[in-house]
C-alpha positions, 0 to 999 in steps of 0.5 A, a space after each residue: 500500500 503506497 504512502 505519502 510522505 510530506 516534507 522531512 528534514 534529517 540532520 544526521 543518521 549514524 548507523 541507523 535505518 531510515 524507513 519511509 513508507 511501507 516495509 516488508 522486512 526490517 532486521 538489525 545488522 548489529 547489536 550493542 550493549 551499554 552500561 550506565 549508572 542511574 541517571 547517566 543517559 538522561 537527555 532533555 532540558 531542565 533535568 533534575 536527577 537525585 540519586 543516592 548511592 548508585 552502582 552499575 554491574 557491567 559483568 554479564 554471565 551469559 555470552 550471547 544477549 542478542 544474536 544476529 545470526 541467520 539475519 538476511 
């Protein structure tokens, strides 16, 4: 089914997928994992984050989290 896309503006795309209209098959080609503490990845204007004692455990006992095998 066709779609009508109006005016757009893309400032930058870094390793992502930009899709316009219908899509039959979208699949990730890479995966990543980020470890951050409490309130570390907040974005926006006027953020007030009150964290007491915060600890992040970056150790992961299982080897494979998001498999990308057999992904066309």
